[in-house]
TORKOL-4160 file (C-alpha; in steps of 0.2 Angstrom, whole numbers, padded with zeros to 4 digits, m for minus):
277
<pt num="1" X="0355" Y="0532" Z="0529"/>
<pt num="2" X="0373" Y="0525" Z="0530"/>
<pt num="3" X="0376" Y="0527" Z="0548"/>
<pt num="4" X="0361" Y="0517" Z="0553"/>
<pt num="5" X="0366" Y="0500" Z="0562"/>
<pt num="6" X="0381" Y="0507" Z="0564"/>
<pt num="7" X="0381" Y="0522" Z="0579"/>
<pt num="8" X="0393" Y="0511" Z="0589"/>
<pt num="9" X="0405" Y="0513" Z="0575"/>
<pt num="10" X="0411" Y="0527" Z="0571"/>
<pt num="11" X="0426" Y="0522" Z="0564"/>
<pt num="12" X="0417" Y="0511" Z="0551"/>
<pt num="13" X="0404" Y="0521" Z="0549"/>
<pt num="14" X="0416" Y="0540" Z="0545"/>
<pt num="15" X="0423" Y="0526" Z="0533"/>
<pt num="16" X="0408" Y="0523" Z="0525"/>
<pt num="17" X="0403" Y="0541" Z="0524"/>
<pt num="18" X="0421" Y="0546" Z="0516"/>
<pt num="19" X="0420" Y="0531" Z="0503"/>
<pt num="20" X="0403" Y="0532" Z="0497"/>
<pt num="21" X="0400" Y="0549" Z="0495"/>
<pt num="22" X="0417" Y="0557" Z="0499"/>
<pt num="23" X="0416" Y="0566" Z="0518"/>
<pt num="24" X="0433" Y="0566" Z="0524"/>
<pt num="25" X="0427" Y="0575" Z="0540"/>
<pt num="26" X="0421" Y="0561" Z="0549"/>
<pt num="27" X="0437" Y="0548" Z="0544"/>
<pt num="28" X="0449" Y="0541" Z="0559"/>
<pt num="29" X="0464" Y="0551" Z="0556"/>
<pt num="30" X="0474" Y="0533" Z="0560"/>
<pt num="31" X="0461" Y="0526" Z="0546"/>
<pt num="32" X="0465" Y="0542" Z="0533"/>
<pt num="33" X="0484" Y="0539" Z="0539"/>
<pt num="34" X="0485" Y="0519" Z="0535"/>
<pt num="35" X="0477" Y="0523" Z="0518"/>
<pt num="36" X="0490" Y="0536" Z="0512"/>
<pt num="37" X="0502" Y="0526" Z="0519"/>
<pt num="38" X="0499" Y="0512" Z="0506"/>
<pt num="39" X="0494" Y="0524" Z="0491"/>
<pt num="40" X="0478" Y="0522" Z="0492"/>
<pt num="41" X="0468" Y="0536" Z="0500"/>
<pt num="42" X="0461" Y="0539" Z="0483"/>
<pt num="43" X="0446" Y="0528" Z="0490"/>
<pt num="44" X="0439" Y="0545" Z="0501"/>
<pt num="45" X="0440" Y="0556" Z="0486"/>
<pt num="46" X="0426" Y="0554" Z="0472"/>
<pt num="47" X="0437" Y="0553" Z="0458"/>
<pt num="48" X="0437" Y="0541" Z="0440"/>
<pt num="49" X="0437" Y="0527" Z="0451"/>
<pt num="50" X="0420" Y="0530" Z="0460"/>
<pt num="51" X="0412" Y="0536" Z="0442"/>
<pt num="52" X="0419" Y="0519" Z="0432"/>
<pt num="53" X="0412" Y="0509" Z="0448"/>
<pt num="54" X="0396" Y="0516" Z="0449"/>
<pt num="55" X="0395" Y="0516" Z="0430"/>
<pt num="56" X="0399" Y="0498" Z="0430"/>
<pt num="57" X="0386" Y="0494" Z="0446"/>
<pt num="58" X="0373" Y="0505" Z="0435"/>
<pt num="59" X="0376" Y="0494" Z="0419"/>
<pt num="60" X="0374" Y="0477" Z="0426"/>
<pt num="61" X="0358" Y="0482" Z="0434"/>
<pt num="62" X="0351" Y="0489" Z="0420"/>
<pt num="63" X="0355" Y="0473" Z="0411"/>
<pt num="64" X="0350" Y="0462" Z="0422"/>
<pt num="65" X="0333" Y="0467" Z="0424"/>
<pt num="66" X="0334" Y="0467" Z="0402"/>
<pt num="67" X="0336" Y="0484" Z="0397"/>
<pt num="68" X="0341" Y="0484" Z="0380"/>
<pt num="69" X="0358" Y="0491" Z="0376"/>
<pt num="70" X="0352" Y="0507" Z="0368"/>
<pt num="71" X="0344" Y="0513" Z="0383"/>
<pt num="72" X="0355" Y="0507" Z="0395"/>
<pt num="73" X="0365" Y="0523" Z="0392"/>
<pt num="74" X="0349" Y="0536" Z="0393"/>
<pt num="75" X="0348" Y="0527" Z="0408"/>
<pt num="76" X="0363" Y="0529" Z="0416"/>
<pt num="77" X="0371" Y="0545" Z="0411"/>
<pt num="78" X="0354" Y="0554" Z="0423"/>
<pt num="79" X="0361" Y="0543" Z="0437"/>
<pt num="80" X="0379" Y="0546" Z="0433"/>
<pt num="81" X="0374" Y="0568" Z="0434"/>
<pt num="82" X="0365" Y="0564" Z="0449"/>
<pt num="83" X="0378" Y="0555" Z="0459"/>
<pt num="84" X="0391" Y="0568" Z="0453"/>
<pt num="85" X="0383" Y="0584" Z="0458"/>
<pt num="86" X="0375" Y="0573" Z="0472"/>
<pt num="87" X="0393" Y="0570" Z="0481"/>
<pt num="88" X="0398" Y="0589" Z="0477"/>
<pt num="89" X="0404" Y="0588" Z="0457"/>
<pt num="90" X="0423" Y="0589" Z="0463"/>
<pt num="91" X="0432" Y="0593" Z="0448"/>
<pt num="92" X="0441" Y="0575" Z="0448"/>
<pt num="93" X="0423" Y="0568" Z="0446"/>
<pt num="94" X="0418" Y="0579" Z="0434"/>
<pt num="95" X="0431" Y="0575" Z="0423"/>
<pt num="96" X="0427" Y="0556" Z="0425"/>
<pt num="97" X="0409" Y="0560" Z="0422"/>
<pt num="98" X="0414" Y="0566" Z="0405"/>
<pt num="99" X="0422" Y="0554" Z="0400"/>
<pt num="100" X="0411" Y="0542" Z="0405"/>
<pt num="101" X="0398" Y="0549" Z="0395"/>
<pt num="102" X="0406" Y="0549" Z="0381"/>
<pt num="103" X="0410" Y="0530" Z="0381"/>
<pt num="104" X="0391" Y="0525" Z="0384"/>
<pt num="105" X="0387" Y="0537" Z="0370"/>
<pt num="106" X="0395" Y="0528" Z="0359"/>
<pt num="107" X="0393" Y="0510" Z="0366"/>
<pt num="108" X="0374" Y="0515" Z="0364"/>
<pt num="109" X="0380" Y="0518" Z="0348"/>
<pt num="110" X="0386" Y="0499" Z="0348"/>
<pt num="111" X="0400" Y="0509" Z="0339"/>
<pt num="112" X="0419" Y="0499" Z="0343"/>
<pt num="113" X="0427" Y="0507" Z="0357"/>
<pt num="114" X="0443" Y="0516" Z="0357"/>
<pt num="115" X="0451" Y="0521" Z="0373"/>
<pt num="116" X="0461" Y="0534" Z="0367"/>
<pt num="117" X="0451" Y="0543" Z="0356"/>
<pt num="118" X="0435" Y="0541" Z="0372"/>
<pt num="119" X="0451" Y="0549" Z="0383"/>
<pt num="120" X="0454" Y="0564" Z="0369"/>
<pt num="121" X="0437" Y="0567" Z="0366"/>
<pt num="122" X="0434" Y="0569" Z="0386"/>
<pt num="123" X="0450" Y="0579" Z="0386"/>
<pt num="124" X="0444" Y="0592" Z="0375"/>
<pt num="125" X="0428" Y="0596" Z="0379"/>
<pt num="126" X="0436" Y="0599" Z="0396"/>
<pt num="127" X="0447" Y="0610" Z="0388"/>
<pt num="128" X="0433" Y="0619" Z="0380"/>
<pt num="129" X="0424" Y="0625" Z="0394"/>
<pt num="130" X="0442" Y="0628" Z="0404"/>
<pt num="131" X="0455" Y="0631" Z="0397"/>
<pt num="132" X="0467" Y="0633" Z="0412"/>
<pt num="133" X="0463" Y="0616" Z="0418"/>
<pt num="134" X="0478" Y="0612" Z="0408"/>
<pt num="135" X="0492" Y="0615" Z="0421"/>
<pt num="136" X="0478" Y="0612" Z="0436"/>
<pt num="137" X="0487" Y="0595" Z="0444"/>
<pt num="138" X="0472" Y="0587" Z="0447"/>
<pt num="139" X="0468" Y="0586" Z="0429"/>
<pt num="140" X="0486" Y="0580" Z="0427"/>
<pt num="141" X="0485" Y="0565" Z="0438"/>
<pt num="142" X="0466" Y="0559" Z="0429"/>
<pt num="143" X="0471" Y="0560" Z="0413"/>
<pt num="144" X="0490" Y="0552" Z="0416"/>
<pt num="145" X="0484" Y="0539" Z="0425"/>
<pt num="146" X="0468" Y="0533" Z="0413"/>
<pt num="147" X="0483" Y="0535" Z="0398"/>
<pt num="148" X="0494" Y="0521" Z="0407"/>
<pt num="149" X="0480" Y="0511" Z="0411"/>
<pt num="150" X="0475" Y="0510" Z="0392"/>
<pt num="151" X="0491" Y="0510" Z="0386"/>
<pt num="152" X="0501" Y="0499" Z="0398"/>
<pt num="153" X="0490" Y="0489" Z="0403"/>
<pt num="154" X="0486" Y="0478" Z="0389"/>
<pt num="155" X="0504" Y="0475" Z="0389"/>
<pt num="156" X="0508" Y="0470" Z="0405"/>
<pt num="157" X="0494" Y="0457" Z="0405"/>
<pt num="158" X="0500" Y="0449" Z="0390"/>
<pt num="159" X="0516" Y="0447" Z="0398"/>
<pt num="160" X="0511" Y="0442" Z="0413"/>
<pt num="161" X="0499" Y="0429" Z="0403"/>
<pt num="162" X="0513" Y="0421" Z="0394"/>
<pt num="163" X="0522" Y="0417" Z="0410"/>
<pt num="164" X="0507" Y="0404" Z="0412"/>
<pt num="165" X="0501" Y="0399" Z="0397"/>
<pt num="166" X="0506" Y="0382" Z="0393"/>
<pt num="167" X="0519" Y="0378" Z="0378"/>
<pt num="168" X="0510" Y="0384" Z="0361"/>
<pt num="169" X="0518" Y="0371" Z="0351"/>
<pt num="170" X="0509" Y="0360" Z="0365"/>
<pt num="171" X="0491" Y="0352" Z="0356"/>
<pt num="172" X="0476" Y="0357" Z="0370"/>
<pt num="173" X="0473" Y="0338" Z="0373"/>
<pt num="174" X="0489" Y="0335" Z="0383"/>
<pt num="175" X="0488" Y="0349" Z="0392"/>
<pt num="176" X="0484" Y="0343" Z="0409"/>
<pt num="177" X="0465" Y="0350" Z="0416"/>
<pt num="178" X="0473" Y="0359" Z="0431"/>
<pt num="179" X="0483" Y="0368" Z="0423"/>
<pt num="180" X="0468" Y="0374" Z="0410"/>
<pt num="181" X="0458" Y="0377" Z="0427"/>
<pt num="182" X="0471" Y="0386" Z="0435"/>
<pt num="183" X="0475" Y="0398" Z="0421"/>
<pt num="184" X="0457" Y="0403" Z="0419"/>
<pt num="185" X="0455" Y="0408" Z="0438"/>
<pt num="186" X="0472" Y="0416" Z="0438"/>
<pt num="187" X="0469" Y="0426" Z="0421"/>
<pt num="188" X="0455" Y="0438" Z="0430"/>
<pt num="189" X="0467" Y="0441" Z="0447"/>
<pt num="190" X="0482" Y="0444" Z="0431"/>
<pt num="191" X="0471" Y="0456" Z="0423"/>
<pt num="192" X="0467" Y="0468" Z="0441"/>
<pt num="193" X="0486" Y="0467" Z="0444"/>
<pt num="194" X="0493" Y="0473" Z="0426"/>
<pt num="195" X="0479" Y="0486" Z="0430"/>
<pt num="196" X="0484" Y="0492" Z="0447"/>
<pt num="197" X="0504" Y="0489" Z="0442"/>
<pt num="198" X="0499" Y="0502" Z="0425"/>
<pt num="199" X="0490" Y="0514" Z="0436"/>
<pt num="200" X="0505" Y="0513" Z="0449"/>
<pt num="201" X="0517" Y="0517" Z="0435"/>
<pt num="202" X="0508" Y="0532" Z="0425"/>
<pt num="203" X="0506" Y="0541" Z="0444"/>
<pt num="204" X="0525" Y="0538" Z="0449"/>
<pt num="205" X="0532" Y="0554" Z="0445"/>
<pt num="206" X="0518" Y="0563" Z="0447"/>
<pt num="207" X="0517" Y="0559" Z="0464"/>
<pt num="208" X="0534" Y="0559" Z="0469"/>
<pt num="209" X="0533" Y="0578" Z="0463"/>
<pt num="210" X="0515" Y="0581" Z="0471"/>
<pt num="211" X="0513" Y="0572" Z="0485"/>
<pt num="212" X="0533" Y="0570" Z="0490"/>
<pt num="213" X="0525" Y="0550" Z="0489"/>
<pt num="214" X="0535" Y="0534" Z="0484"/>
<pt num="215" X="0523" Y="0518" Z="0489"/>
<pt num="216" X="0525" Y="0501" Z="0479"/>
<pt num="217" X="0513" Y="0491" Z="0492"/>
<pt num="218" X="0502" Y="0501" Z="0484"/>
<pt num="219" X="0502" Y="0487" Z="0469"/>
<pt num="220" X="0497" Y="0476" Z="0483"/>
<pt num="221" X="0484" Y="0487" Z="0489"/>
<pt num="222" X="0473" Y="0490" Z="0473"/>
<pt num="223" X="0471" Y="0471" Z="0472"/>
<pt num="224" X="0462" Y="0470" Z="0490"/>
<pt num="225" X="0455" Y="0489" Z="0489"/>
<pt num="226" X="0448" Y="0491" Z="0472"/>
<pt num="227" X="0436" Y="0475" Z="0473"/>
<pt num="228" X="0430" Y="0477" Z="0489"/>
<pt num="229" X="0425" Y="0496" Z="0481"/>
<pt num="230" X="0415" Y="0492" Z="0471"/>
<pt num="231" X="0406" Y="0479" Z="0485"/>
<pt num="232" X="0403" Y="0493" Z="0497"/>
<pt num="233" X="0400" Y="0507" Z="0484"/>
<pt num="234" X="0385" Y="0495" Z="0478"/>
<pt num="235" X="0381" Y="0491" Z="0494"/>
<pt num="236" X="0380" Y="0509" Z="0499"/>
<pt num="237" X="0370" Y="0516" Z="0485"/>
<pt num="238" X="0358" Y="0504" Z="0487"/>
<pt num="239" X="0355" Y="0505" Z="0504"/>
<pt num="240" X="0351" Y="0526" Z="0501"/>
<pt num="241" X="0339" Y="0520" Z="0489"/>
<pt num="242" X="0331" Y="0505" Z="0499"/>
<pt num="243" X="0326" Y="0517" Z="0515"/>
<pt num="244" X="0312" Y="0521" Z="0510"/>
<pt num="245" X="0304" Y="0508" Z="0507"/>
<pt num="246" X="0312" Y="0496" Z="0520"/>
<pt num="247" X="0325" Y="0503" Z="0536"/>
<pt num="248" X="0326" Y="0484" Z="0540"/>
<pt num="249" X="0336" Y="0480" Z="0523"/>
<pt num="250" X="0345" Y="0497" Z="0525"/>
<pt num="251" X="0349" Y="0489" Z="0541"/>
<pt num="252" X="0358" Y="0473" Z="0532"/>
<pt num="253" X="0365" Y="0480" Z="0520"/>
<pt num="254" X="0374" Y="0492" Z="0529"/>
<pt num="255" X="0382" Y="0479" Z="0543"/>
<pt num="256" X="0387" Y="0468" Z="0527"/>
<pt num="257" X="0395" Y="0484" Z="0521"/>
<pt num="258" X="0403" Y="0486" Z="0540"/>
<pt num="259" X="0410" Y="0469" Z="0536"/>
<pt num="260" X="0419" Y="0474" Z="0521"/>
<pt num="261" X="0425" Y="0490" Z="0527"/>
<pt num="262" X="0431" Y="0480" Z="0541"/>
<pt num="263" X="0442" Y="0468" Z="0530"/>
<pt num="264" X="0448" Y="0485" Z="0519"/>
<pt num="265" X="0454" Y="0495" Z="0538"/>
<pt num="266" X="0464" Y="0478" Z="0543"/>
<pt num="267" X="0473" Y="0474" Z="0527"/>
<pt num="268" X="0477" Y="0491" Z="0522"/>
<pt num="269" X="0483" Y="0492" Z="0541"/>
<pt num="270" X="0494" Y="0478" Z="0540"/>
<pt num="271" X="0500" Y="0482" Z="0522"/>
<pt num="272" X="0507" Y="0499" Z="0528"/>
<pt num="273" X="0517" Y="0492" Z="0539"/>
<pt num="274" X="0528" Y="0479" Z="0527"/>
<pt num="275" X="0545" Y="0486" Z="0527"/>
<pt num="276" X="0548" Y="0499" Z="0513"/>
<pt num="277" X="0532" Y="0500" Z="0508"/>
């Protein structure tokens, strides 16, 4: 279904199958090398990032059709299980599925969210089922990056926001309107940048140990890749769902995905050649 309309674009079709379904066999070697060089080859592995983005997409759709919050998790968990096991049930994806289910249950019960508690509960469930995971590289990578994001992102974000915030002693009526609008527009970018920096710091020693890579350019590359990956996953899953009803709509969605993919691939290719990246 994902190849429909992309028969003449094997490079894009292979990358699309890799990002949505984790099928790496059809990804052109030069494309994979560019993503590896920039430290964003995780987009081709069904992992916590994919499960998190799919969770967000599912919840957004359910809320748009006015499903009550308490019932959203009841609908979302089976869909996440279907996605994770439908794409091969890779260990990283299963770990992320446990984390997502713990978070969704708390969200469904309208309980105050505590990310560290959710992370610890997920680790406990996984280690009860498979204690040897404690020494597994994938387990260490997964939990290290999430721990870094949870603990470091708020601190980095607060520091960056302080750089663009107006003087706290200046009355709000004296702050220029353009300054307020600029700060609002930059807030979302700073949130994503803070998360990217935190994830990079958490992965830095582990990437060096396990993969012998040091990729500071990945901080910038993630700003391009992660938002586009969210759109690509949403369009890819929607294309697969609507194919039974409308092949034309699937074709349209795949062409839209090809446009997003071409932007991502060209951007990553360019970033991969930045000196010292």
